[in-house]
C-alpha positions as CSV (number, residue, x, y, z in Angstrom):
1,X,38.7,-70.6,76.8
2,X,35.1,-70.4,78.2
3,X,34.5,-69.6,81.8
4,X,31.5,-71.9,81.7
5,X,32.2,-75.4,83.0
6,X,29.8,-78.1,81.8
7,X,30.4,-80.0,85.0
8,X,29.0,-77.1,87.0
9,X,25.6,-76.5,85.4
10,X,23.2,-74.1,87.2
11,X,20.3,-75.9,88.8
12,X,17.6,-74.6,86.5
13,X,19.5,-75.6,83.4
14,X,20.4,-79.0,84.8
15,X,16.7,-79.6,85.4
16,X,16.0,-78.8,81.7
17,X,18.8,-81.0,80.6
18,X,17.5,-83.9,82.6
19,X,14.3,-83.7,80.5
20,X,16.1,-83.4,77.2
21,X,16.4,-86.9,75.5
22,X,19.2,-85.8,73.2
23,X,21.4,-84.4,76.0
24,X,20.6,-87.1,78.7
25,X,21.0,-90.7,77.6
26,X,19.3,-91.8,80.8
27,X,16.0,-90.3,79.8
28,X,15.8,-90.8,76.1
29,X,13.3,-93.7,76.6
30,X,11.3,-91.6,79.0
31,X,10.8,-88.1,77.5
32,X,9.6,-87.1,74.0
33,X,10.5,-84.3,71.7
34,X,9.0,-82.6,68.7
35,X,10.7,-80.7,65.9
36,X,8.7,-77.9,64.3
37,X,9.7,-77.4,60.6
38,X,9.3,-73.6,60.4
39,X,12.7,-72.7,59.0
40,X,13.1,-73.9,55.3
41,X,15.8,-71.5,54.2
42,X,19.5,-72.3,54.4
43,X,22.6,-70.2,53.8
44,X,25.1,-72.9,53.0
45,X,25.2,-75.8,50.7
46,X,26.8,-78.9,52.3
47,X,28.0,-81.5,49.9
48,X,26.2,-84.2,51.9
49,X,22.8,-82.5,52.1
50,X,19.8,-82.4,49.8
51,X,16.8,-80.9,51.6
52,X,14.0,-82.8,49.9
53,X,10.6,-82.2,51.6
54,X,8.3,-85.0,50.6
55,X,10.4,-87.9,51.9
56,X,7.9,-89.6,54.3
57,X,9.9,-92.8,54.6
58,X,13.3,-91.1,55.0
59,X,14.9,-90.4,58.4
60,X,17.7,-88.0,58.2
61,X,18.3,-84.3,59.0
62,X,16.8,-81.8,56.5
63,X,13.8,-84.0,55.7
64,X,10.2,-83.1,56.5
65,X,6.8,-83.8,55.1
66,X,5.5,-80.3,55.5
67,X,6.8,-76.8,56.2
68,X,4.7,-74.8,58.7
69,X,4.1,-71.2,59.4
70,X,4.6,-70.2,63.1
71,X,0.8,-70.1,63.5
72,X,0.4,-73.7,62.2
73,X,3.4,-74.8,64.3
74,X,1.6,-73.4,67.4
75,X,-1.5,-75.3,66.5
76,X,0.5,-78.5,65.9
77,X,2.2,-78.1,69.3
78,X,-1.1,-78.1,71.1
79,X,-2.3,-81.1,69.1
80,X,0.9,-83.1,69.9
81,X,1.0,-82.0,73.6
82,X,-2.6,-83.3,74.0
83,X,-1.7,-86.7,72.6
84,X,1.8,-87.2,74.0
85,X,2.0,-86.5,77.7
86,X,5.7,-87.3,77.7
87,X,6.5,-84.3,75.5
88,X,9.1,-82.1,77.2
89,X,11.2,-80.6,74.4
90,X,10.4,-78.5,71.4
91,X,13.2,-78.1,68.9
92,X,13.7,-76.3,65.6
93,X,16.0,-78.1,63.2
94,X,15.2,-76.6,59.9
95,X,14.5,-78.2,57.5
96,X,17.0,-75.5,56.5
97,X,18.7,-73.6,59.2
98,X,17.0,-72.3,62.3
99,X,18.9,-69.0,62.1
100,X,18.5,-68.4,58.4
101,X,14.7,-68.0,59.1
102,X,15.2,-66.5,62.6
103,X,12.0,-64.5,62.5
104,X,9.9,-67.7,62.1
105,X,12.0,-69.6,64.7
106,X,11.7,-66.8,67.2
107,X,8.0,-66.3,66.7
108,X,7.3,-70.0,67.1
109,X,9.3,-70.2,70.4
110,X,7.7,-67.0,71.8
111,X,4.2,-68.2,71.1
112,X,4.7,-71.6,72.8
113,X,6.7,-70.2,75.7
114,X,3.8,-67.8,76.4
115,X,1.4,-70.7,77.1
116,X,3.9,-73.3,78.5
117,X,6.8,-72.2,80.7
118,X,7.8,-75.8,81.4
119,X,8.7,-76.8,77.8
120,X,12.4,-77.0,77.0
121,X,13.4,-75.3,73.8
122,X,16.4,-76.1,71.6
123,X,17.5,-75.3,68.1
124,X,20.0,-76.6,65.5
125,X,22.2,-74.4,63.3
126,X,25.2,-74.5,61.0
127,X,26.5,-71.5,63.1
128,X,27.0,-69.1,60.2
129,X,24.7,-66.5,61.8
130,X,25.4,-67.3,65.4
131,X,27.4,-64.1,66.1
132,X,24.4,-62.1,65.0
133,X,21.7,-64.0,66.8
134,X,23.4,-65.6,69.9
135,X,22.3,-62.6,72.1
136,X,18.7,-63.1,71.1
137,X,19.0,-66.9,71.7
138,X,20.2,-66.1,75.3
139,X,17.5,-63.5,75.8
140,X,14.8,-66.0,74.8
141,X,16.0,-68.4,77.5
142,X,17.2,-71.1,75.2
143,X,19.8,-73.2,77.0
144,X,20.4,-76.0,74.5
145,X,21.8,-75.3,71.0
146,X,23.3,-77.8,68.5
147,X,25.9,-76.5,66.0
148,X,27.0,-78.7,63.1
149,X,30.8,-78.1,62.9
150,X,32.6,-80.6,60.6
151,X,36.1,-79.0,60.3
152,X,38.3,-76.3,61.8
153,X,40.7,-76.4,58.9
154,X,39.3,-74.3,56.0
155,X,41.2,-76.6,53.5
156,X,39.2,-79.5,54.7
157,X,36.0,-77.4,55.1
158,X,36.3,-76.5,51.4
159,X,35.8,-80.1,50.5
160,X,32.6,-80.4,52.6
161,X,30.8,-77.2,51.6
162,X,29.9,-76.1,48.0
163,X,29.2,-72.5,49.0
164,X,28.2,-70.1,51.8
165,X,25.8,-67.2,51.4
166,X,26.7,-64.5,53.8
167,X,25.8,-60.8,54.0
168,X,24.5,-60.7,50.5
169,X,27.5,-62.4,48.9
170,X,28.2,-66.0,47.8
171,X,31.5,-67.5,48.8
172,X,33.1,-70.7,47.7
173,X,36.1,-72.9,48.5
174,X,38.5,-72.1,51.3
175,X,37.1,-68.5,51.7
176,X,33.6,-69.9,52.4
177,X,34.9,-72.5,54.9
178,X,36.9,-69.9,56.7
179,X,34.0,-67.5,57.1
180,X,31.8,-70.3,58.4
181,X,34.5,-71.5,60.9
182,X,35.2,-68.1,62.3
183,X,31.5,-67.4,62.9
184,X,31.0,-70.8,64.5
185,X,33.9,-70.1,66.9
186,X,32.6,-66.7,67.9
187,X,29.0,-67.8,68.2
188,X,29.8,-70.9,70.3
189,X,32.1,-68.9,72.6
190,X,29.3,-66.4,73.2
191,X,26.8,-69.1,74.0
192,X,29.0,-71.0,76.4
193,X,30.0,-67.7,78.1
194,X,26.3,-67.2,78.8
195,X,25.5,-70.7,80.2
196,X,24.1,-72.2,77.1
197,X,24.8,-76.0,76.7
198,X,26.2,-76.5,73.2
199,X,26.2,-79.8,71.4
200,X,28.4,-80.1,68.4
201,X,27.3,-82.4,65.6
202,X,30.1,-83.7,63.4
203,X,29.4,-85.6,60.2
204,X,32.1,-88.1,59.6
205,X,33.0,-88.4,55.9
206,X,35.6,-91.0,55.0
207,X,38.6,-89.7,53.2
208,X,37.8,-86.1,54.0
209,X,37.4,-85.2,57.7
210,X,37.6,-88.6,59.4
211,X,41.2,-88.1,60.5
212,X,40.5,-84.5,61.4
213,X,37.7,-85.0,63.9
214,X,39.9,-85.4,67.0
215,X,41.2,-81.8,66.3
216,X,37.7,-80.5,66.1
217,X,36.8,-82.1,69.4
218,X,39.8,-80.7,71.2
219,X,39.0,-77.2,69.9
220,X,35.4,-77.3,71.0
221,X,36.4,-78.6,74.4
222,X,38.4,-75.4,74.8
223,X,35.2,-73.4,74.1
224,X,33.3,-75.1,76.9
225,X,31.1,-77.3,74.7
226,X,28.9,-79.7,76.6
227,X,28.9,-82.8,74.3
228,X,29.9,-83.8,70.8
229,X,27.9,-86.1,68.5
230,X,29.9,-87.8,65.8
231,X,27.5,-89.0,63.1
232,X,27.8,-91.2,60.1
233,X,27.5,-89.8,56.6
234,X,24.1,-90.7,55.1
235,X,24.6,-90.3,51.4
236,X,21.6,-88.3,50.3
237,X,20.2,-88.8,46.8
238,X,20.9,-85.7,44.7
239,X,23.7,-84.5,46.9
240,X,27.4,-84.1,45.8
241,X,28.3,-87.0,48.1
242,X,25.4,-89.2,46.9
243,X,27.8,-92.0,45.9
244,X,30.2,-91.8,48.9
245,X,30.3,-94.8,51.2
246,X,28.2,-94.6,54.3
247,X,30.4,-94.5,57.4
248,X,30.0,-97.7,59.4
249,X,28.9,-97.7,63.0
250,X,32.2,-99.5,63.9
251,X,34.2,-96.6,62.5
252,X,31.9,-94.1,64.3
253,X,32.2,-95.9,67.6
254,X,36.0,-96.2,67.3
255,X,36.1,-92.4,66.8
256,X,33.7,-91.8,69.7
257,X,35.9,-93.9,71.9
258,X,39.0,-91.9,71.0
259,X,37.3,-88.6,71.4
260,X,35.7,-89.6,74.7
261,X,39.1,-89.0,76.3
262,X,38.5,-85.3,75.7
263,X,34.7,-84.7,76.0
264,X,31.6,-86.8,76.6
265,X,30.1,-88.4,73.5
266,X,26.5,-88.7,72.4
267,X,25.9,-92.4,71.4
268,X,22.1,-92.5,71.0
269,X,21.5,-90.1,68.2
270,X,18.9,-91.1,65.6
271,X,19.8,-88.4,63.1
272,X,16.2,-87.2,63.3
273,X,14.0,-85.6,60.6
274,X,13.2,-81.9,60.8
275,X,9.6,-82.9,61.8
276,X,10.4,-85.8,64.2
277,X,7.9,-86.4,67.0
278,X,7.9,-88.7,70.0
279,X,10.6,-90.8,71.7
280,X,14.0,-90.9,70.0
281,X,13.5,-94.6,69.1
282,X,9.8,-94.2,68.0
283,X,9.2,-91.4,65.5
284,X,5.5,-90.7,65.3
285,X,5.7,-87.7,62.8
286,X,3.5,-89.5,60.3
287,X,0.6,-89.4,62.8
288,X,0.8,-85.6,63.2
289,X,0.8,-84.1,59.7
290,X,-1.3,-81.0,59.7
291,X,-3.1,-82.0,56.5
292,X,-4.4,-85.0,58.5
293,X,-5.4,-83.1,61.7
294,X,-9.0,-83.9,62.8
295,X,-11.2,-80.8,62.6
296,X,-14.1,-79.9,64.9
297,X,-16.9,-78.9,62.5
298,X,-18.7,-77.0,65.3
299,X,-15.8,-74.7,65.8
300,X,-14.6,-74.5,62.3
301,X,-14.6,-70.8,61.2
302,X,-16.7,-70.1,58.1
303,X,-14.6,-69.7,55.0
304,X,-15.4,-66.5,53.0
305,X,-16.6,-67.1,49.5
306,X,-13.7,-65.2,47.9
307,X,-12.1,-67.1,45.1
308,X,-8.3,-67.5,45.4
309,X,-6.2,-68.1,42.3
310,X,-3.2,-70.4,43.2
311,X,-0.4,-71.7,41.1
312,X,1.0,-75.1,41.8
313,X,4.3,-76.8,40.9
314,X,3.8,-80.5,40.4
315,X,5.5,-83.1,38.3
316,X,2.4,-85.1,37.4
317,X,-0.4,-83.0,38.8
318,X,-1.0,-85.3,41.9
319,X,1.5,-84.1,44.5
320,X,3.1,-80.8,45.3
321,X,6.5,-82.3,44.7
322,X,8.5,-79.9,42.6
323,X,11.0,-77.1,43.3
324,X,9.8,-73.7,42.1
325,X,13.0,-73.2,39.9
326,X,12.6,-76.6,38.4
327,X,9.1,-76.0,37.1
328,X,8.4,-76.0,33.4
329,X,4.8,-75.2,33.9
330,X,2.4,-74.0,36.6
331,X,-1.0,-75.6,37.1
332,X,-3.5,-72.8,37.9
333,X,-6.4,-73.5,40.3
334,X,-9.2,-71.2,41.5
335,X,-11.3,-71.9,44.6
336,X,-12.7,-70.8,47.9
337,X,-11.0,-73.4,50.2
338,X,-13.7,-76.0,49.8
339,X,-13.8,-76.5,46.1
340,X,-11.2,-75.7,43.4
341,X,-11.4,-75.6,39.7
342,X,-8.5,-76.3,37.3
343,X,-8.2,-73.2,35.2
344,X,-5.2,-73.8,32.9
345,X,-1.6,-74.8,32.6
346,X,1.0,-72.2,31.9
347,X,4.3,-73.1,30.4
348,X,7.5,-71.4,31.6
349,X,11.3,-71.7,31.0
350,X,12.9,-73.8,33.8
351,X,15.4,-71.3,35.2
352,X,17.2,-73.6,37.7
353,X,19.2,-76.4,36.4
354,X,20.1,-77.8,39.8
355,X,19.9,-77.1,43.5
356,X,23.4,-75.6,43.6
357,X,22.8,-73.4,40.6
358,X,19.5,-71.8,41.5
359,X,19.4,-68.1,41.2
360,X,21.9,-67.7,38.4
361,X,19.3,-67.3,35.6
362,X,17.9,-63.9,36.6
363,X,16.1,-63.1,33.4
364,X,14.3,-66.5,33.2
365,X,13.4,-66.2,36.9
366,X,11.9,-62.8,36.4
367,X,9.8,-64.0,33.5
368,X,8.6,-67.1,35.5
369,X,7.5,-64.8,38.4
370,X,5.6,-62.5,36.1
371,X,3.8,-65.5,34.6
372,X,1.8,-65.9,37.9
373,X,1.4,-62.2,38.8
374,X,-2.4,-62.7,38.9
375,X,-2.2,-65.4,41.5
376,X,-2.6,-64.8,45.2
377,X,-0.2,-67.7,46.1
378,X,2.1,-70.3,44.6
379,X,2.2,-73.7,46.2
380,X,5.6,-75.4,45.8
381,X,7.8,-78.0,47.4
382,X,10.8,-75.7,47.6
383,X,11.7,-72.1,46.7
384,X,14.7,-69.9,47.1
385,X,14.6,-66.8,49.2
386,X,15.3,-64.4,46.3
387,X,12.4,-65.8,44.2
388,X,10.2,-65.7,47.4
389,X,11.0,-62.0,47.9
390,X,10.3,-61.1,44.2
391,X,7.0,-62.9,44.4
392,X,6.1,-61.0,47.5
393,X,6.8,-57.7,45.8
394,X,4.1,-58.5,43.2
395,X,1.7,-59.7,45.9
396,X,2.1,-63.5,45.4
397,X,2.5,-65.4,48.6
398,X,4.9,-68.4,48.2
399,X,3.9,-71.4,50.3
400,X,6.2,-74.4,50.7
401,X,4.3,-77.7,51.2
402,X,4.3,-81.3,50.3
403,X,1.4,-83.6,50.1
404,X,-1.4,-84.0,47.6
405,X,-2.4,-81.0,45.5
406,X,-5.9,-81.2,46.9
407,X,-4.7,-80.9,50.5
408,X,-2.1,-78.3,49.5
409,X,-4.7,-76.0,48.0
410,X,-6.8,-76.2,51.2
411,X,-3.6,-75.5,53.2
412,X,-2.8,-72.5,51.0
413,X,-6.2,-70.9,51.5
414,X,-5.9,-71.4,55.3
415,X,-2.5,-69.6,55.3
416,X,-4.0,-66.7,53.2
417,X,-7.0,-66.4,55.6
418,X,-4.8,-66.5,58.7
419,X,-2.5,-63.8,57.3
420,X,-5.5,-61.6,56.3
421,X,-7.0,-62.0,59.7
422,X,-3.7,-61.0,61.4
423,X,-3.5,-57.9,59.2
424,X,-7.1,-56.9,60.1
425,X,-6.4,-57.4,63.8
426,X,-3.3,-55.2,63.5
427,X,-5.2,-52.5,61.8
428,X,-7.8,-52.4,64.6
429,X,-5.2,-52.3,67.3
430,X,-2.8,-49.9,65.5
């Protein structure tokens, strides 16, 4: 059992918690938060999840309208902070897992923390990599972490998770659920032992873990968890649970009332998007898409006249709306950041037959990657880590994005220019 008692929170952490709308129901109409979508990768496949990026009108975890680099996230933070004075919290909730892309998560937090010591930071994770990164979370001064923990019985967990990717291997069934559970326990224990307030999210799925939830709550209470958040299943299109019934709020509240006897319950959760901005009951994320950010022409840096060749995955040529592994062709553009010319369309064999089976057709994937070897970047809605690494080896930068192809091409050149500038700066100071 943890030595940390949530009822005896140190003064500086209590002050942060009072400004965090997710942890303090009294202030959720007063303070605002923003989620920065810098962590697109995920290492587990939940049966209720489908991380689709271009869902502007959807409000559920794992959804975002854009994926940002740490540099763009830093820029977006300043933009939002200037417009929303009530902003007190910056969180990273994916759209994948904050720890699966820890280098981006950490860099984003460090950059903002360097210029604003008053902002409260938090992150959300499935907990698989918590034992590895919990010490760094503590060292960064993050005092609020949310862990999604849906089961403590591996037999039940096996029904909730399709697979777990851990330390270079893919696990399925009970073995996968057991690895996840053990790592969650160890990571949560470390965090609470070091005065981190842990919130546990539990997705209630009728007929699978609904009767098991009180056991989960009792277990996390032993670990010193601050609060639990029992949430209804939102059947996501394209997920394994797409046709499962959505849990009613009466069922959720009945379960919360039962579990309230053990630990305090969060009752004001909005199951936010990974790019949510504003008050909990007033998401303003659509106002702050980076592709729509106003630009100061007087301070806009000159764009070099170099021509960039960029491959795009798109279903109909209008939006960047296709997974890299689902593409049967690449649309090849060339331009300098202001103007682009359509060069050609290159046909390829689709190597991924579904989200859960990506990465199993190695030969086709290798052929697809070679097809765009002459391109400086590929612009795609979603791409797996293995394909991303292979593209990087041949010098092709993979950029996840969603919006129009026109805006995406401009965004891609901006990313390439930023990275080139960072390299030059490093060479000068090295």
